[in-house]
C-alpha positions in Angstrom: -7.6 42.2 -29.7 -8.2 38.5 -29.3 -4.9 38.0 -30.4 -3.2 40.1 -27.8 -2.4 37.3 -25.3 -1.1 34.8 -27.0 1.6 37.2 -29.3 2.2 38.9 -26.1 3.7 35.5 -24.5 5.2 34.1 -27.7 6.9 37.6 -28.7 7.8 38.2 -24.6 5.7 41.3 -24.6 6.8 43.0 -28.0 3.2 42.9 -29.6 3.3 46.6 -31.4 6.8 45.6 -33.2 5.2 42.3 -34.3 2.1 44.1 -35.7 4.1 46.7 -37.4 6.4 44.1 -39.0 3.3 42.1 -40.0 2.2 45.2 -41.6 4.9 45.9 -43.7 4.9 42.5 -45.2 1.1 42.9 -45.8 1.4 46.3 -47.4 4.0 44.9 -50.1 1.6 41.8 -50.5 -1.5 44.1 -51.1 0.3 45.8 -53.7 0.9 42.7 -55.1 -2.7 41.9 -54.9 -3.7 44.9 -56.5 -1.7 44.8 -59.5 -2.6 41.1 -59.8 -6.2 42.2 -60.0 -5.3 44.5 -62.6 -4.2 41.6 -64.8 -7.4 39.6 -64.1 -10.0 42.0 -63.7 -12.7 38.9 -63.4 -13.1 37.6 -60.1 -10.0 35.8 -59.2 -7.9 35.1 -56.2 -4.4 34.0 -55.3 -4.6 30.3 -56.9 -6.0 31.9 -60.1 -2.8 34.2 -60.3 -0.2 31.5 -59.4 -1.9 29.0 -61.4 -1.9 31.3 -64.5 1.5 33.4 -64.0 3.7 30.3 -62.6 2.6 26.7 -63.0 -1.0 25.2 -62.3 0.8 22.9 -59.5 1.8 25.6 -57.3 -1.7 27.1 -58.3 -3.6 23.9 -57.0 -0.8 24.2 -53.9 -2.1 27.6 -53.4 -5.6 26.9 -53.8 -5.3 23.9 -51.5 -3.1 26.3 -48.7 -6.3 28.9 -49.2 -8.5 26.0 -48.4 -6.9 25.2 -45.1 -6.7 28.8 -44.0 -10.5 29.5 -44.8 -11.6 26.1 -42.9 -9.3 27.1 -39.9 -10.6 30.4 -39.4 -14.1 29.6 -37.9 -12.7 27.2 -35.8 -10.6 29.7 -34.0 -13.6 31.8 -34.2 -15.7 29.1 -32.0 -12.4 28.7 -29.5 -12.3 32.4 -28.7 -16.1 32.6 -28.4 -16.2 29.6 -25.9 -13.1 31.0 -23.6 -14.7 34.7 -23.8 -18.5 32.8 -22.5 -16.4 30.8 -19.9 -14.2 33.6 -18.9 -16.7 36.5 -18.3 -17.6 37.3 -15.1 -20.9 39.0 -15.7 -21.9 36.4 -18.2 -20.7 33.8 -15.9 -23.2 35.1 -13.1 -26.1 35.1 -15.4 -25.8 31.7 -17.2 -25.3 28.6 -15.7 -21.6 27.1 -15.2 -21.2 25.1 -18.5 -17.7 23.6 -19.6 -15.9 25.2 -22.5 -16.7 21.9 -24.6 -20.4 23.1 -24.2 -19.6 26.4 -25.9 -17.5 24.9 -28.6 -20.0 22.9 -29.7 -22.6 25.6 -29.3 -21.2 28.2 -31.6 -19.9 25.9 -34.3 -23.6 24.6 -34.3 -24.9 28.1 -34.4 -22.6 29.2 -37.1 -23.5 26.5 -39.2 -27.5 26.9 -38.6 -27.4 30.5 -39.3 -25.3 30.1 -42.7 -27.6 27.0 -43.9 -30.7 29.3 -43.4 -29.2 32.1 -45.7 -28.8 34.8 -43.1 -26.0 37.1 -43.8 -24.5 39.9 -42.5 -25.6 42.7 -44.7 -23.5 45.8 -45.4 -25.8 47.9 -42.9 -25.4 45.5 -40.1 -21.8 45.9 -40.8 -21.7 49.4 -40.6 -23.5 49.1 -37.5 -21.3 46.8 -35.9 -18.4 49.1 -37.0 -19.8 52.0 -35.4 -20.6 50.0 -32.0 -17.2 48.3 -31.7 -15.3 51.6 -32.5 -17.3 53.3 -29.5 -16.2 50.7 -27.6 -12.3 51.4 -28.7 -12.8 54.9 -27.8 -14.4 54.0 -24.0 -11.3 51.8 -23.4 -9.0 54.8 -24.9 -10.9 57.1 -22.8 -10.3 54.6 -19.5 -6.5 54.1 -20.3 -5.9 57.5 -20.7 -7.8 58.3 -17.0 -5.7 55.5 -15.6 -2.3 56.9 -17.1 -3.1 60.1 -16.0 -3.6 59.0 -12.6 -0.2 56.8 -12.5 1.8 59.6 -13.4 5.1 58.4 -12.4 5.7 56.4 -15.5 9.0 57.0 -16.9 9.9 58.1 -20.6 11.4 54.7 -20.7 8.0 53.1 -20.0 6.6 54.4 -23.3 9.4 52.9 -25.5 9.3 49.3 -23.9 6.3 47.9 -25.9 8.5 48.5 -29.0 11.7 47.1 -27.4 12.7 46.1 -24.4 16.4 45.2 -24.2 15.9 42.5 -21.1 13.4 40.1 -22.7 14.1 40.9 -26.4 14.7 38.1 -28.8 14.5 38.6 -32.8 13.3 34.7 -32.7 10.7 35.0 -30.5 9.4 38.6 -31.8 9.6 36.5 -35.3 7.6 33.6 -33.8 5.1 36.5 -32.7 5.0 38.1 -36.0 4.0 34.6 -37.6 0.8 35.1 -35.2 0.2 38.6 -35.1 -0.1 38.2 -38.8 -3.7 36.9 -38.2 -5.0 40.3 -37.5 -4.9 41.3 -41.4 -6.0 38.3 -42.7 -9.0 38.8 -45.1 -7.9 42.1 -47.3 -7.0 39.3 -49.8 -10.7 39.0 -50.3 -10.6 42.5 -52.0 -9.0 41.1 -55.3 -12.3 39.1 -56.3 -14.3 42.3 -56.2 -12.9 43.7 -59.5 -16.1 43.1 -61.3 -18.1 45.1 -58.9 -16.0 48.2 -58.4 -16.0 51.1 -60.2 -12.6 52.0 -61.9 -11.0 48.4 -60.7 -7.4 49.1 -62.1 -7.0 52.1 -59.1 -9.8 51.3 -56.7 -8.8 47.6 -56.0 -5.2 48.6 -55.3 -5.7 51.6 -53.3 -8.4 50.0 -51.2 -6.3 46.9 -50.5 -3.2 48.9 -49.4 -5.7 51.3 -47.5 -7.1 48.2 -45.5 -3.6 47.2 -44.5 -2.5 50.5 -43.6 -5.5 51.5 -41.4 -5.7 47.8 -39.7 -2.2 48.1 -38.9 -2.4 51.4 -37.3 -5.1 51.1 -35.7 -4.0 47.4 -34.0 -0.9 48.7 -33.5 -2.5 51.7 -31.3 -4.7 49.3 -29.5 -1.8 46.8 -28.3 0.4 49.9 -27.3 -2.0 51.3 -25.1 -3.1 47.8 -23.8 0.8 47.5 -23.0 1.5 50.6 -21.2 -1.5 49.8 -19.1 -0.8 46.5 -18.1 2.2 45.8 -15.4 5.0 43.7 -17.5 5.3 41.5 -14.5 1.9 40.6 -14.2 1.0 37.6 -16.1 -2.8 37.1 -17.8 -5.3 34.8 -16.0 -6.1 33.8 -19.9 -3.9 34.4 -22.8 -7.0 34.2 -25.1 -9.2 37.0 -23.4 -6.1 38.6 -22.0 -7.5 42.1 -23.8 -10.3 41.8 -21.8 -8.0 41.1 -18.7 -6.6 44.5 -19.4 -9.7 46.5 -19.6 -10.9 45.2 -16.4 -7.5 45.9 -15.0 -8.3 49.7 -16.1 -12.0 50.0 -15.9 -13.2 47.3 -13.3 -15.8 44.6 -14.1 -17.8 46.9 -16.5 -15.4 47.5 -19.1 -14.2 43.9 -18.8 -17.9 42.8 -19.9 -18.1 45.3 -22.3 -14.8 44.4 -24.3 -15.5 40.8 -23.8 -18.7 41.2 -25.4 -17.7 43.4 -28.0 -15.3 40.7 -29.4 -17.6 38.2 -28.7 -20.1 39.5 -31.4 -17.0 40.5 -33.6 -16.1 36.7 -33.5 -19.5 35.5 -34.0 -19.6 37.5 -37.1 -16.1 36.5 -38.2 -16.7 32.9 -37.5 -20.2 33.3 -39.6 -18.4 34.9 -42.3 -15.1 33.0 -42.6 -17.5 29.7 -42.6 -19.4 30.8 -45.7 -16.3 32.2 -47.4 -14.6 28.5 -46.8 -17.8 27.4 -48.4 -17.7 29.7 -51.0 -13.9 28.9 -51.8 -14.5 25.0 -51.8 -17.5 25.5 -54.0 -15.2 27.6 -56.1 -12.6 24.8 -56.4 -15.4 22.2 -57.1 -16.4 24.1 -60.1 -13.1 24.2 -61.4 -12.7 20.8 -61.0 -9.8 21.2 -58.2 -12.1 19.2 -55.8 -15.2 16.7 -56.6 -17.5 18.5 -58.6 -20.6 16.6 -57.4 -20.0 17.5 -53.8 -18.1 21.1 -53.6 -19.6 22.1 -56.7 -23.3 21.8 -55.7 -25.7 24.5 -54.8 -29.0 24.0 -52.4 -31.5 25.2 -55.1 -33.6 26.5 -52.3 -31.1 28.8 -50.5 -28.7 29.3 -53.4 -25.6 28.3 -50.6 -23.1 25.8 -51.1 -24.9 23.6 -48.3 -22.8 20.7 -48.1 -19.5 22.9 -48.0 -21.0 24.8 -44.9 -21.7 21.3 -43.2 -18.1 20.3 -43.8 -16.9 23.4 -42.8 -18.8 23.5 -39.3 -18.0 19.8 -38.9 -14.1 20.6 -39.3 -14.8 23.7 -36.9 -16.6 21.7 -34.2 -14.3 18.9 -34.2 -11.0 21.0 -34.3 -12.2 23.2 -31.7 -12.8 20.5 -29.2 -9.3 18.9 -29.8 -7.2 22.2 -31.0 -5.8 25.1 -28.9 -6.6 28.6 -30.4 -2.7 29.4 -30.5 -2.2 26.1 -32.9 -5.1 27.1 -35.1 -4.2 30.4 -35.6 -0.9 29.5 -36.6 -2.5 27.0 -39.1 -4.3 29.8 -40.5 -1.5 31.7 -41.1 0.6 28.7 -42.9 -2.1 28.6 -45.7 -2.4 32.7 -45.8 1.4 33.1 -46.3 1.8 30.2 -48.8 -0.7 32.4 -50.7 0.9 35.4 -49.9 4.3 34.4 -51.0 2.8 33.1 -54.3 0.8 36.4 -55.1 4.0 38.4 -54.5 6.2 35.7 -56.4 3.6 35.8 -59.5 3.6 39.8 -59.4 7.2 39.6 -59.6 7.3 37.2 -62.9 4.7 39.2 -64.5 5.7 42.8 -64.1 9.5 42.4 -63.9 10.8 39.0 -65.5 8.4 39.0 -68.7 8.3 43.0 -69.2 10.3 44.4 -71.7 10.9 47.3 -69.6 12.8 46.3 -66.5 11.7 48.8 -63.8 13.6 47.8 -60.2 12.0 50.1 -58.1 8.2 49.8 -58.9 8.5 46.1 -60.5 10.8 44.1 -58.7 11.8 45.5 -55.3 8.0 45.6 -53.8 7.2 42.0 -55.0 10.7 40.5 -53.7 11.1 42.2 -50.6 7.3 41.2 -49.8 8.2 37.9 -50.7 11.3 37.8 -48.5 9.4 39.4 -45.6 6.8 36.7 -46.0 9.0 33.9 -46.2 10.9 34.8 -43.2 7.6 35.2 -41.3 6.4 31.9 -42.7 9.6 30.2 -41.4 9.0 31.4 -37.6 5.9 29.5 -37.6 6.2 26.6 -35.1 7.3 23.4 -35.5 3.9 21.6 -34.9 2.2 23.9 -37.8 4.9 23.6 -40.0 4.3 19.8 -39.9 1.0 19.8 -40.2 0.6 22.6 -42.6 3.4 20.7 -45.0 1.3 17.3 -44.6 -1.5 19.0 -45.9 0.5 20.8 -48.6 1.6 17.2 -49.6 -1.6 15.6 -49.6 -3.1 18.4 -52.0 0.1 17.8 -54.2 -0.7 14.1 -54.3 -4.3 14.6 -54.8 -3.9 17.3 -57.4 -1.3 15.0 -59.3 -3.5 12.5 -59.7 -6.6 14.3 -60.6 -4.7 16.4 -63.3 -2.7 13.3 -64.5 0.7 15.1 -63.3 -0.4 18.5 -63.9 -0.3 17.6 -67.5 -3.8 19.4 -69.0 -6.0 18.2 -66.2 -9.5 19.6 -65.9 -8.9 22.2 -63.4 -10.0 26.0 -63.9 -7.8 28.7 -62.0 -11.0 31.2 -61.8 -13.6 31.6 -59.2 -17.2 31.3 -60.9 -19.3 34.3 -60.5 -21.9 35.4 -57.7 
């Protein structure tokens, strides 16, 4: 929902199509993640798989790219939360009118303060939030069904246009939109780090990863499909970041706008806090593995048991970046780092299970990772030029630093393994 307006603009209205293309890439990649988790049952991640299976330099680049992905995630959550506060008519009527920049700073400080004090979203709170957000989605669907029933003049063609509109379709635009829509799935790869906590990990890690991508993709496709059915194609959105809230307001009035907007606000606060802590955790893992200076990144706050310095660093990046970057650019930078990791894991699975395997099974060991790599590469190349330029600069800096730290990646001190929780 938060991505709807931005992807709609990039893909010329073909949001459902972008979700489905991204889902195909993610399902294949999820299969590779699940298989690599079997090979490395201890807590690991993309940089572990790539560093061990392909080359330490590529593993370092993967870890470095993942760090950018994780650090940019709380940044875009801050931007969305700020946009949600400014554009909600109910909140605007209750709270004093404050500029967008104030809310960016507020949410960056809020995420950091809560994470520094060890306040974590427990499994029960997550379940409660999922129930509430699921109920809001059902309310939206009910309002959309009522609206469509009251406007029965829609032709059969209108139900196909969200998938393909010959007047606006452009493959380049759809792929650019897909490079953003893939953000819907970001986070599924974290399942691979739970091998030590899961019963029957050889089966369940793979199953959970694939099912997460499948359910996410189908639900997201349904949400954006309904939104496109009810929103007039010729009508522009007042604000792209909160476009889905405007769709809700269009079919249900101000109360539904505020209900959906508030729900997304809560979701982004939870996501921003969680991604900030995940970023701190990843940096801590890289610090413990000597990929980054251990004295700073590998330090744990003895009182609270969290990598406090990393939390502060992630919060500072979210604050400064949120003031100067756009949601669109931040989302593309997240996906730049994510797709490097996804391509790396597909390639690692291809090498381990096909290239080095004694028995060459084409359909199970060659086709899925090769096809996953190809689709991920196509989406990666469809990112806009600024994201590719600055993402490339980040990768280049990581390569130079990694080469210096590991003496040209020849037996350096880097350990491609996440430390235990």
